Gaussian input, Z-matrix of N, CA and C with variables (Angstrom, degrees):
# hf/3-21g

backbone

0 1
 N
 C     1     B1
 C     2     B2     1     A1
 N     3     B3     2     A2     1     D1
 C     4     B4     3     A3     2     D2
 C     5     B5     4     A4     3     D3
 N     6     B6     5     A5     4     D4
 C     7     B7     6     A6     5     D5
 C     8     B8     7     A7     6     D6
 N     9     B9     8     A8     7     D7
 C    10    B10     9     A9     8     D8
 C    11    B11    10    A10     9     D9
 N    12    B12    11    A11    10    D10
 C    13    B13    12    A12    11    D11
 C    14    B14    13    A13    12    D12
 N    15    B15    14    A14    13    D13
 C    16    B16    15    A15    14    D14
 C    17    B17    16    A16    15    D15
 N    18    B18    17    A17    16    D16
 C    19    B19    18    A18    17    D17
 C    20    B20    19    A19    18    D18
 N    21    B21    20    A20    19    D19
 C    22    B22    21    A21    20    D20
 C    23    B23    22    A22    21    D21
 N    24    B24    23    A23    22    D22
 C    25    B25    24    A24    23    D23
 C    26    B26    25    A25    24    D24
 N    27    B27    26    A26    25    D25
 C    28    B28    27    A27    26    D26
 C    29    B29    28    A28    27    D27
 N    30    B30    29    A29    28    D28
 C    31    B31    30    A30    29    D29
 C    32    B32    31    A31    30    D30
 N    33    B33    32    A32    31    D31
 C    34    B34    33    A33    32    D32
 C    35    B35    34    A34    33    D33
 N    36    B36    35    A35    34    D34
 C    37    B37    36    A36    35    D35
 C    38    B38    37    A37    36    D36
 N    39    B39    38    A38    37    D37
 C    40    B40    39    A39    38    D38
 C    41    B41    40    A40    39    D39
 N    42    B42    41    A41    40    D40
 C    43    B43    42    A42    41    D41
 C    44    B44    43    A43    42    D42
 N    45    B45    44    A44    43    D43
 C    46    B46    45    A45    44    D44
 C    47    B47    46    A46    45    D45
 N    48    B48    47    A47    46    D46
 C    49    B49    48    A48    47    D47
 C    50    B50    49    A49    48    D48
 N    51    B51    50    A50    49    D49
 C    52    B52    51    A51    50    D50
 C    53    B53    52    A52    51    D51
 N    54    B54    53    A53    52    D52
 C    55    B55    54    A54    53    D53
 C    56    B56    55    A55    54    D54
 N    57    B57    56    A56    55    D55
 C    58    B58    57    A57    56    D56
 C    59    B59    58    A58    57    D57
 N    60    B60    59    A59    58    D58
 C    61    B61    60    A60    59    D59
 C    62    B62    61    A61    60    D60
 N    63    B63    62    A62    61    D61
 C    64    B64    63    A63    62    D62
 C    65    B65    64    A64    63    D63
 N    66    B66    65    A65    64    D64
 C    67    B67    66    A66    65    D65
 C    68    B68    67    A67    66    D66
 N    69    B69    68    A68    67    D67
 C    70    B70    69    A69    68    D68
 C    71    B71    70    A70    69    D69
 N    72    B72    71    A71    70    D70
 C    73    B73    72    A72    71    D71
 C    74    B74    73    A73    72    D72
 N    75    B75    74    A74    73    D73
 C    76    B76    75    A75    74    D74
 C    77    B77    76    A76    75    D75
 N    78    B78    77    A77    76    D76
 C    79    B79    78    A78    77    D77
 C    80    B80    79    A79    78    D78
 N    81    B81    80    A80    79    D79
 C    82    B82    81    A81    80    D80
 C    83    B83    82    A82    81    D81
 N    84    B84    83    A83    82    D82
 C    85    B85    84    A84    83    D83
 C    86    B86    85    A85    84    D84
 N    87    B87    86    A86    85    D85
 C    88    B88    87    A87    86    D86
 C    89    B89    88    A88    87    D87
 N    90    B90    89    A89    88    D88
 C    91    B91    90    A90    89    D89
 C    92    B92    91    A91    90    D90
 N    93    B93    92    A92    91    D91
 C    94    B94    93    A93    92    D92
 C    95    B95    94    A94    93    D93
 N    96    B96    95    A95    94    D94
 C    97    B97    96    A96    95    D95
 C    98    B98    97    A97    96    D96
 N    99    B99    98    A98    97    D97
 C   100   B100    99    A99    98    D98
 C   101   B101   100   A100    99    D99
 N   102   B102   101   A101   100   D100
 C   103   B103   102   A102   101   D101
 C   104   B104   103   A103   102   D102
 N   105   B105   104   A104   103   D103
 C   106   B106   105   A105   104   D104
 C   107   B107   106   A106   105   D105
 N   108   B108   107   A107   106   D106
 C   109   B109   108   A108   107   D107
 C   110   B110   109   A109   108   D108
 N   111   B111   110   A110   109   D109
 C   112   B112   111   A111   110   D110
 C   113   B113   112   A112   111   D111
 N   114   B114   113   A113   112   D112
 C   115   B115   114   A114   113   D113
 C   116   B116   115   A115   114   D114
 N   117   B117   116   A116   115   D115
 C   118   B118   117   A117   116   D116
 C   119   B119   118   A118   117   D117
 N   120   B120   119   A119   118   D118
 C   121   B121   120   A120   119   D119
 C   122   B122   121   A121   120   D120
 N   123   B123   122   A122   121   D121
 C   124   B124   123   A123   122   D122
 C   125   B125   124   A124   123   D123
 N   126   B126   125   A125   124   D124
 C   127   B127   126   A126   125   D125
 C   128   B128   127   A127   126   D126
 N   129   B129   128   A128   127   D127
 C   130   B130   129   A129   128   D128
 C   131   B131   130   A130   129   D129
 N   132   B132   131   A131   130   D130
 C   133   B133   132   A132   131   D131
 C   134   B134   133   A133   132   D132
 N   135   B135   134   A134   133   D133
 C   136   B136   135   A135   134   D134
 C   137   B137   136   A136   135   D135
 N   138   B138   137   A137   136   D136
 C   139   B139   138   A138   137   D137
 C   140   B140   139   A139   138   D138
 N   141   B141   140   A140   139   D139
 C   142   B142   141   A141   140   D140
 C   143   B143   142   A142   141   D141
 N   144   B144   143   A143   142   D142
 C   145   B145   144   A144   143   D143
 C   146   B146   145   A145   144   D144
 N   147   B147   146   A146   145   D145
 C   148   B148   147   A147   146   D146
 C   149   B149   148   A148   147   D147
 N   150   B150   149   A149   148   D148
 C   151   B151   150   A150   149   D149
 C   152   B152   151   A151   150   D150
 N   153   B153   152   A152   151   D151
 C   154   B154   153   A153   152   D152
 C   155   B155   154   A154   153   D153
 N   156   B156   155   A155   154   D154
 C   157   B157   156   A156   155   D155
 C   158   B158   157   A157   156   D156
 N   159   B159   158   A158   157   D157
 C   160   B160   159   A159   158   D158
 C   161   B161   160   A160   159   D159
 N   162   B162   161   A161   160   D160
 C   163   B163   162   A162   161   D161
 C   164   B164   163   A163   162   D162
 N   165   B165   164   A164   163   D163
 C   166   B166   165   A165   164   D164
 C   167   B167   166   A166   165   D165
 N   168   B168   167   A167   166   D166
 C   169   B169   168   A168   167   D167
 C   170   B170   169   A169   168   D168
 N   171   B171   170   A170   169   D169
 C   172   B172   171   A171   170   D170
 C   173   B173   172   A172   171   D171
 N   174   B174   173   A173   172   D172
 C   175   B175   174   A174   173   D173
 C   176   B176   175   A175   174   D174
 N   177   B177   176   A176   175   D175
 C   178   B178   177   A177   176   D176
 C   179   B179   178   A178   177   D177
 N   180   B180   179   A179   178   D178
 C   181   B181   180   A180   179   D179
 C   182   B182   181   A181   180   D180
 N   183   B183   182   A182   181   D181
 C   184   B184   183   A183   182   D182
 C   185   B185   184   A184   183   D183
 N   186   B186   185   A185   184   D184
 C   187   B187   186   A186   185   D185
 C   188   B188   187   A187   186   D186
 N   189   B189   188   A188   187   D187
 C   190   B190   189   A189   188   D188
 C   191   B191   190   A190   189   D189
 N   192   B192   191   A191   190   D190
 C   193   B193   192   A192   191   D191
 C   194   B194   193   A193   192   D192
 N   195   B195   194   A194   193   D193
 C   196   B196   195   A195   194   D194
 C   197   B197   196   A196   195   D195
 N   198   B198   197   A197   196   D196
 C   199   B199   198   A198   197   D197
 C   200   B200   199   A199   198   D198
 N   201   B201   200   A200   199   D199
 C   202   B202   201   A201   200   D200
 C   203   B203   202   A202   201   D201
 N   204   B204   203   A203   202   D202
 C   205   B205   204   A204   203   D203
 C   206   B206   205   A205   204   D204
 N   207   B207   206   A206   205   D205
 C   208   B208   207   A207   206   D206
 C   209   B209   208   A208   207   D207
 N   210   B210   209   A209   208   D208
 C   211   B211   210   A210   209   D209
 C   212   B212   211   A211   210   D210
 N   213   B213   212   A212   211   D211
 C   214   B214   213   A213   212   D212
 C   215   B215   214   A214   213   D213
 N   216   B216   215   A215   214   D214
 C   217   B217   216   A216   215   D215
 C   218   B218   217   A217   216   D216
 N   219   B219   218   A218   217   D217
 C   220   B220   219   A219   218   D218
 C   221   B221   220   A220   219   D219
 N   222   B222   221   A221   220   D220
 C   223   B223   222   A222   221   D221
 C   224   B224   223   A223   222   D222
 N   225   B225   224   A224   223   D223
 C   226   B226   225   A225   224   D224
 C   227   B227   226   A226   225   D225
 N   228   B228   227   A227   226   D226
 C   229   B229   228   A228   227   D227
 C   230   B230   229   A229   228   D228
 N   231   B231   230   A230   229   D229
 C   232   B232   231   A231   230   D230
 C   233   B233   232   A232   231   D231
 N   234   B234   233   A233   232   D232
 C   235   B235   234   A234   233   D233
 C   236   B236   235   A235   234   D234
 N   237   B237   236   A236   235   D235
 C   238   B238   237   A237   236   D236
 C   239   B239   238   A238   237   D237
 N   240   B240   239   A239   238   D238
 C   241   B241   240   A240   239   D239
 C   242   B242   241   A241   240   D240
 N   243   B243   242   A242   241   D241
 C   244   B244   243   A243   242   D242
 C   245   B245   244   A244   243   D243
 N   246   B246   245   A245   244   D244
 C   247   B247   246   A246   245   D245
 C   248   B248   247   A247   246   D246
 N   249   B249   248   A248   247   D247
 C   250   B250   249   A249   248   D248
 C   251   B251   250   A250   249   D249
 N   252   B252   251   A251   250   D250
 C   253   B253   252   A252   251   D251
 C   254   B254   253   A253   252   D252
 N   255   B255   254   A254   253   D253
 C   256   B256   255   A255   254   D254
 C   257   B257   256   A256   255   D255
 N   258   B258   257   A257   256   D256
 C   259   B259   258   A258   257   D257
 C   260   B260   259   A259   258   D258
 N   261   B261   260   A260   259   D259
 C   262   B262   261   A261   260   D260
 C   263   B263   262   A262   261   D261
 N   264   B264   263   A263   262   D262
 C   265   B265   264   A264   263   D263
 C   266   B266   265   A265   264   D264
 N   267   B267   266   A266   265   D265
 C   268   B268   267   A267   266   D266
 C   269   B269   268   A268   267   D267
 N   270   B270   269   A269   268   D268
 C   271   B271   270   A270   269   D269
 C   272   B272   271   A271   270   D270
 N   273   B273   272   A272   271   D271
 C   274   B274   273   A273   272   D272
 C   275   B275   274   A274   273   D273
 N   276   B276   275   A275   274   D274
 C   277   B277   276   A276   275   D275
 C   278   B278   277   A277   276   D276
 N   279   B279   278   A278   277   D277
 C   280   B280   279   A279   278   D278
 C   281   B281   280   A280   279   D279
 N   282   B282   281   A281   280   D280
 C   283   B283   282   A282   281   D281
 C   284   B284   283   A283   282   D282
 N   285   B285   284   A284   283   D283
 C   286   B286   285   A285   284   D284
 C   287   B287   286   A286   285   D285
 N   288   B288   287   A287   286   D286
 C   289   B289   288   A288   287   D287
 C   290   B290   289   A289   288   D288
 N   291   B291   290   A290   289   D289
 C   292   B292   291   A291   290   D290
 C   293   B293   292   A292   291   D291

   B1=1.4458
   B2=1.5306
   B3=1.3356
   B4=1.4577
   B5=1.5271
   B6=1.3083
   B7=1.4646
   B8=1.5129
   B9=1.3292
   B10=1.4580
   B11=1.5333
   B12=1.3300
   B13=1.4763
   B14=1.5251
   B15=1.3312
   B16=1.4524
   B17=1.5124
   B18=1.3391
   B19=1.4600
   B20=1.5275
   B21=1.3158
   B22=1.4530
   B23=1.5218
   B24=1.3110
   B25=1.4686
   B26=1.5228
   B27=1.3166
   B28=1.4674
   B29=1.5140
   B30=1.3313
   B31=1.4582
   B32=1.5183
   B33=1.3432
   B34=1.4589
   B35=1.5275
   B36=1.3361
   B37=1.4550
   B38=1.5258
   B39=1.3109
   B40=1.4515
   B41=1.5206
   B42=1.3080
   B43=1.4569
   B44=1.5104
   B45=1.3341
   B46=1.4581
   B47=1.5293
   B48=1.3278
   B49=1.4708
   B50=1.5197
   B51=1.3357
   B52=1.4550
   B53=1.5285
   B54=1.3045
   B55=1.4734
   B56=1.5175
   B57=1.3297
   B58=1.4721
   B59=1.5236
   B60=1.3168
   B61=1.4579
   B62=1.5228
   B63=1.3341
   B64=1.4661
   B65=1.5213
   B66=1.3163
   B67=1.4676
   B68=1.5165
   B69=1.3208
   B70=1.4744
   B71=1.5122
   B72=1.3422
   B73=1.4548
   B74=1.5059
   B75=1.3036
   B76=1.4740
   B77=1.5264
   B78=1.3298
   B79=1.4567
   B80=1.5322
   B81=1.3341
   B82=1.4788
   B83=1.5299
   B84=1.3250
   B85=1.4619
   B86=1.5400
   B87=1.3210
   B88=1.4515
   B89=1.5185
   B90=1.2984
   B91=1.4595
   B92=1.5232
   B93=1.3224
   B94=1.4416
   B95=1.5353
   B96=1.3162
   B97=1.4611
   B98=1.5155
   B99=1.3340
   B100=1.4653
   B101=1.5245
   B102=1.3572
   B103=1.4640
   B104=1.5159
   B105=1.3220
   B106=1.4464
   B107=1.5072
   B108=1.3243
   B109=1.4612
   B110=1.5232
   B111=1.3303
   B112=1.4632
   B113=1.5195
   B114=1.3326
   B115=1.4608
   B116=1.5230
   B117=1.3393
   B118=1.4554
   B119=1.5373
   B120=1.3438
   B121=1.4518
   B122=1.5257
   B123=1.3234
   B124=1.4638
   B125=1.5167
   B126=1.3279
   B127=1.4616
   B128=1.5178
   B129=1.3088
   B130=1.4529
   B131=1.5148
   B132=1.3121
   B133=1.4572
   B134=1.5142
   B135=1.3074
   B136=1.4715
   B137=1.5303
   B138=1.3032
   B139=1.4674
   B140=1.5124
   B141=1.2944
   B142=1.4647
   B143=1.5315
   B144=1.3151
   B145=1.4681
   B146=1.5171
   B147=1.2995
   B148=1.4716
   B149=1.5077
   B150=1.3400
   B151=1.4510
   B152=1.5176
   B153=1.3321
   B154=1.4614
   B155=1.5255
   B156=1.3325
   B157=1.4706
   B158=1.5107
   B159=1.3244
   B160=1.4694
   B161=1.5258
   B162=1.3287
   B163=1.4540
   B164=1.5314
   B165=1.3309
   B166=1.4577
   B167=1.5159
   B168=1.3150
   B169=1.4663
   B170=1.5202
   B171=1.3232
   B172=1.4602
   B173=1.5234
   B174=1.3515
   B175=1.4625
   B176=1.5183
   B177=1.3327
   B178=1.4523
   B179=1.5143
   B180=1.3438
   B181=1.4497
   B182=1.5268
   B183=1.3413
   B184=1.4720
   B185=1.5184
   B186=1.3325
   B187=1.4574
   B188=1.5203
   B189=1.3174
   B190=1.4535
   B191=1.5133
   B192=1.3200
   B193=1.4683
   B194=1.5228
   B195=1.3281
   B196=1.4701
   B197=1.5296
   B198=1.3492
   B199=1.4644
   B200=1.5330
   B201=1.3416
   B202=1.4684
   B203=1.5362
   B204=1.3005
   B205=1.4685
   B206=1.5181
   B207=1.3297
   B208=1.4656
   B209=1.5052
   B210=1.3415
   B211=1.4592
   B212=1.5285
   B213=1.3302
   B214=1.4692
   B215=1.5080
   B216=1.3117
   B217=1.4605
   B218=1.5290
   B219=1.3295
   B220=1.4631
   B221=1.5235
   B222=1.3226
   B223=1.4572
   B224=1.5302
   B225=1.2803
   B226=1.4649
   B227=1.5205
   B228=1.3069
   B229=1.4725
   B230=1.5178
   B231=1.3496
   B232=1.4535
   B233=1.5322
   B234=1.3149
   B235=1.4604
   B236=1.5196
   B237=1.3266
   B238=1.4537
   B239=1.5320
   B240=1.3116
   B241=1.4573
   B242=1.5222
   B243=1.3144
   B244=1.4578
   B245=1.5140
   B246=1.3276
   B247=1.4592
   B248=1.5233
   B249=1.3135
   B250=1.4636
   B251=1.5351
   B252=1.3367
   B253=1.4674
   B254=1.5284
   B255=1.3263
   B256=1.4604
   B257=1.5312
   B258=1.3375
   B259=1.4589
   B260=1.5285
   B261=1.3327
   B262=1.4578
   B263=1.5108
   B264=1.3400
   B265=1.4500
   B266=1.5281
   B267=1.3230
   B268=1.4476
   B269=1.5221
   B270=1.3220
   B271=1.4633
   B272=1.5345
   B273=1.3231
   B274=1.4638
   B275=1.5352
   B276=1.3115
   B277=1.4695
   B278=1.5266
   B279=1.3270
   B280=1.4703
   B281=1.5159
   B282=1.3248
   B283=1.4588
   B284=1.5127
   B285=1.3178
   B286=1.4525
   B287=1.5225
   B288=1.3092
   B289=1.4564
   B290=1.5205
   B291=1.3257
   B292=1.4703
   B293=1.5114
   A1=108.52
   A2=115.39
   A3=119.83
   A4=108.82
   A5=115.92
   A6=121.43
   A7=108.69
   A8=115.97
   A9=121.33
   A10=107.29
   A11=115.88
   A12=121.77
   A13=113.25
   A14=115.42
   A15=120.73
   A16=117.06
   A17=116.89
   A18=120.87
   A19=109.50
   A20=116.07
   A21=122.19
   A22=110.19
   A23=115.57
   A24=122.95
   A25=108.06
   A26=115.09
   A27=122.58
   A28=108.11
   A29=117.67
   A30=121.39
   A31=109.91
   A32=115.37
   A33=121.02
   A34=109.95
   A35=114.95
   A36=120.20
   A37=108.20
   A38=116.61
   A39=120.21
   A40=110.95
   A41=117.19
   A42=122.52
   A43=113.67
   A44=115.53
   A45=121.95
   A46=112.44
   A47=116.97
   A48=120.24
   A49=112.31
   A50=116.87
   A51=122.68
   A52=112.10
   A53=115.36
   A54=123.60
   A55=108.28
   A56=118.27
   A57=121.27
   A58=109.79
   A59=116.49
   A60=123.13
   A61=109.78
   A62=116.01
   A63=118.80
   A64=111.18
   A65=112.86
   A66=122.44
   A67=106.34
   A68=117.78
   A69=122.73
   A70=109.37
   A71=114.57
   A72=120.80
   A73=111.07
   A74=117.08
   A75=121.59
   A76=112.40
   A77=116.52
   A78=122.32
   A79=106.76
   A80=117.96
   A81=118.79
   A82=113.29
   A83=117.30
   A84=120.95
   A85=112.15
   A86=116.80
   A87=121.08
   A88=111.53
   A89=116.58
   A90=126.02
   A91=112.30
   A92=114.71
   A93=122.05
   A94=110.05
   A95=115.43
   A96=122.01
   A97=109.03
   A98=115.89
   A99=121.07
   A100=110.26
   A101=114.90
   A102=120.46
   A103=113.74
   A104=117.93
   A105=119.12
   A106=113.30
   A107=114.71
   A108=123.41
   A109=110.16
   A110=115.77
   A111=121.07
   A112=109.42
   A113=115.58
   A114=120.92
   A115=110.37
   A116=115.30
   A117=120.00
   A118=108.10
   A119=118.60
   A120=121.02
   A121=113.47
   A122=113.54
   A123=123.15
   A124=107.61
   A125=118.10
   A126=121.40
   A127=107.30
   A128=117.09
   A129=120.92
   A130=109.05
   A131=116.95
   A132=120.19
   A133=111.22
   A134=115.91
   A135=122.42
   A136=111.29
   A137=116.43
   A138=121.32
   A139=111.37
   A140=117.23
   A141=120.64
   A142=108.78
   A143=116.29
   A144=120.35
   A145=109.56
   A146=115.15
   A147=121.66
   A148=107.91
   A149=116.56
   A150=123.32
   A151=106.93
   A152=116.05
   A153=120.64
   A154=109.62
   A155=114.31
   A156=122.21
   A157=107.11
   A158=116.61
   A159=122.11
   A160=107.25
   A161=115.15
   A162=122.72
   A163=112.92
   A164=115.01
   A165=120.93
   A166=116.29
   A167=117.87
   A168=121.06
   A169=109.13
   A170=115.05
   A171=121.48
   A172=110.41
   A173=114.84
   A174=120.64
   A175=111.25
   A176=114.97
   A177=122.43
   A178=107.60
   A179=117.41
   A180=123.69
   A181=106.35
   A182=115.32
   A183=118.43
   A184=110.47
   A185=115.92
   A186=121.69
   A187=110.32
   A188=115.52
   A189=123.21
   A190=106.84
   A191=117.60
   A192=121.46
   A193=114.45
   A194=117.87
   A195=119.94
   A196=111.97
   A197=119.24
   A198=119.11
   A199=113.59
   A200=117.87
   A201=120.95
   A202=111.04
   A203=116.39
   A204=119.94
   A205=114.68
   A206=117.05
   A207=120.83
   A208=115.35
   A209=117.44
   A210=121.04
   A211=108.28
   A212=116.60
   A213=121.00
   A214=113.61
   A215=119.84
   A216=120.85
   A217=111.57
   A218=117.62
   A219=122.26
   A220=109.13
   A221=116.80
   A222=120.13
   A223=111.26
   A224=115.24
   A225=122.65
   A226=109.64
   A227=116.12
   A228=121.21
   A229=108.84
   A230=115.18
   A231=120.24
   A232=107.58
   A233=115.43
   A234=120.76
   A235=108.12
   A236=115.93
   A237=121.27
   A238=108.67
   A239=115.19
   A240=119.40
   A241=110.72
   A242=115.42
   A243=123.00
   A244=107.59
   A245=117.98
   A246=120.83
   A247=110.27
   A248=115.21
   A249=123.06
   A250=108.60
   A251=116.28
   A252=119.08
   A253=108.86
   A254=116.79
   A255=121.73
   A256=113.19
   A257=116.94
   A258=121.59
   A259=113.30
   A260=116.64
   A261=120.93
   A262=113.90
   A263=118.04
   A264=120.22
   A265=109.51
   A266=116.28
   A267=121.32
   A268=109.10
   A269=116.46
   A270=121.27
   A271=107.06
   A272=115.90
   A273=121.78
   A274=111.53
   A275=114.60
   A276=122.64
   A277=107.73
   A278=116.72
   A279=121.31
   A280=107.57
   A281=117.01
   A282=121.43
   A283=115.49
   A284=117.24
   A285=120.42
   A286=111.99
   A287=117.73
   A288=121.11
   A289=113.09
   A290=118.41
   A291=119.17
   A292=111.78
   D1=140.01
   D2=173.38
   D3=-138.84
   D4=161.42
   D5=-178.98
   D6=-112.72
   D7=128.36
   D8=-179.07
   D9=-136.26
   D10=125.63
   D11=-179.80
   D12=49.29
   D13=42.41
   D14=175.27
   D15=80.17
   D16=3.53
   D17=179.81
   D18=-119.33
   D19=154.72
   D20=-176.16
   D21=-101.61
   D22=128.29
   D23=-178.57
   D24=-109.28
   D25=112.87
   D26=178.32
   D27=-96.47
   D28=113.39
   D29=-176.82
   D30=-111.90
   D31=148.32
   D32=-175.04
   D33=-159.77
   D34=159.29
   D35=174.68
   D36=-100.99
   D37=149.72
   D38=-176.22
   D39=-150.73
   D40=156.10
   D41=176.20
   D42=78.15
   D43=175.73
   D44=-178.42
   D45=-66.11
   D46=-24.42
   D47=-178.82
   D48=-96.42
   D49=-2.69
   D50=-179.35
   D51=59.32
   D52=42.75
   D53=173.29
   D54=-53.06
   D55=135.16
   D56=177.05
   D57=-91.00
   D58=120.18
   D59=-179.46
   D60=-122.36
   D61=173.46
   D62=178.15
   D63=-153.81
   D64=160.68
   D65=176.61
   D66=-136.27
   D67=155.62
   D68=-177.55
   D69=-121.55
   D70=142.53
   D71=175.49
   D72=-143.93
   D73=164.53
   D74=179.19
   D75=-90.87
   D76=-4.10
   D77=-176.28
   D78=-140.58
   D79=140.44
   D80=-178.52
   D81=-64.07
   D82=-15.01
   D83=179.71
   D84=-97.28
   D85=2.86
   D86=178.42
   D87=94.51
   D88=-176.40
   D89=0.14
   D90=-73.17
   D91=159.48
   D92=178.90
   D93=-116.69
   D94=147.46
   D95=178.02
   D96=-115.30
   D97=124.99
   D98=179.04
   D99=-56.44
   D100=135.66
   D101=-178.91
   D102=-117.24
   D103=-28.96
   D104=-179.29
   D105=144.52
   D106=-157.16
   D107=-173.00
   D108=-100.31
   D109=132.44
   D110=172.79
   D111=-82.31
   D112=-50.29
   D113=-177.01
   D114=-143.37
   D115=132.92
   D116=174.96
   D117=-72.92
   D118=164.86
   D119=-175.05
   D120=-56.90
   D121=150.05
   D122=176.04
   D123=-112.76
   D124=-179.45
   D125=173.37
   D126=-72.74
   D127=117.85
   D128=-174.71
   D129=95.88
   D130=-148.26
   D131=-175.94
   D132=-124.83
   D133=149.60
   D134=179.69
   D135=-112.32
   D136=28.12
   D137=-175.47
   D138=-53.52
   D139=-44.62
   D140=-176.57
   D141=-96.75
   D142=113.18
   D143=-179.92
   D144=-140.70
   D145=165.64
   D146=176.37
   D147=-149.51
   D148=147.39
   D149=176.53
   D150=-121.57
   D151=124.83
   D152=-177.22
   D153=-137.70
   D154=156.25
   D155=175.42
   D156=-107.09
   D157=135.47
   D158=178.97
   D159=-144.55
   D160=120.28
   D161=178.16
   D162=50.99
   D163=44.47
   D164=174.42
   D165=83.86
   D166=-0.78
   D167=176.96
   D168=-118.80
   D169=152.88
   D170=178.93
   D171=-105.63
   D172=142.97
   D173=-176.07
   D174=-133.08
   D175=146.50
   D176=173.44
   D177=-109.74
   D178=121.02
   D179=172.82
   D180=-100.74
   D181=136.80
   D182=-178.89
   D183=-158.52
   D184=169.98
   D185=176.41
   D186=-89.35
   D187=151.21
   D188=175.06
   D189=-156.80
   D190=145.77
   D191=-177.69
   D192=-99.04
   D193=-0.31
   D194=-179.96
   D195=-59.72
   D196=-47.70
   D197=-179.71
   D198=-60.99
   D199=-22.17
   D200=-179.78
   D201=-102.17
   D202=21.07
   D203=176.85
   D204=71.78
   D205=23.80
   D206=178.07
   D207=84.21
   D208=4.77
   D209=178.92
   D210=-78.17
   D211=109.37
   D212=-172.44
   D213=-64.42
   D214=-21.52
   D215=178.50
   D216=-85.83
   D217=-2.99
   D218=178.62
   D219=-116.83
   D220=52.90
   D221=-178.78
   D222=-61.77
   D223=141.27
   D224=178.66
   D225=-113.74
   D226=151.65
   D227=179.31
   D228=-84.09
   D229=134.64
   D230=174.69
   D231=-129.08
   D232=159.48
   D233=178.30
   D234=-137.68
   D235=142.44
   D236=175.04
   D237=-144.70
   D238=153.89
   D239=179.98
   D240=-71.75
   D241=137.09
   D242=178.17
   D243=-101.22
   D244=131.82
   D245=-179.45
   D246=-124.56
   D247=150.88
   D248=-179.43
   D249=-118.41
   D250=148.01
   D251=173.71
   D252=-85.18
   D253=-178.02
   D254=-175.69
   D255=-62.98
   D256=-23.84
   D257=179.57
   D258=-91.52
   D259=1.38
   D260=179.01
   D261=88.43
   D262=6.79
   D263=176.36
   D264=-80.60
   D265=143.15
   D266=178.57
   D267=-75.58
   D268=132.59
   D269=177.16
   D270=-79.47
   D271=122.62
   D272=-175.25
   D273=-59.65
   D274=135.79
   D275=178.06
   D276=-100.10
   D277=130.02
   D278=175.58
   D279=-78.21
   D280=109.69
   D281=-177.31
   D282=-60.95
   D283=-25.92
   D284=-180.00
   D285=-90.55
   D286=-4.77
   D287=-174.70
   D288=-111.51
   D289=-18.84
   D290=-174.44
   D291=-85.85

């Protein structure tokens, strides 16, 4: 969970591909409303992720198997910039393109 512009973003992985999705609420205890996808699937799984702000920019840290040649047991850490639109929705990241 992270807080952006006074709202709480609850992020999680779901499904067989571990798609990263999120919901937004005004309170860290909910309720939360589903908003969409943060990142489409990558090679391997993105189950373990984190969203952090550093020097005014937001970043998504996640696992990906491309740096390890596609070996799913050798997941590597990747990072990409996370961006929001004017309404505070996260702009979906293409997991196969970043």
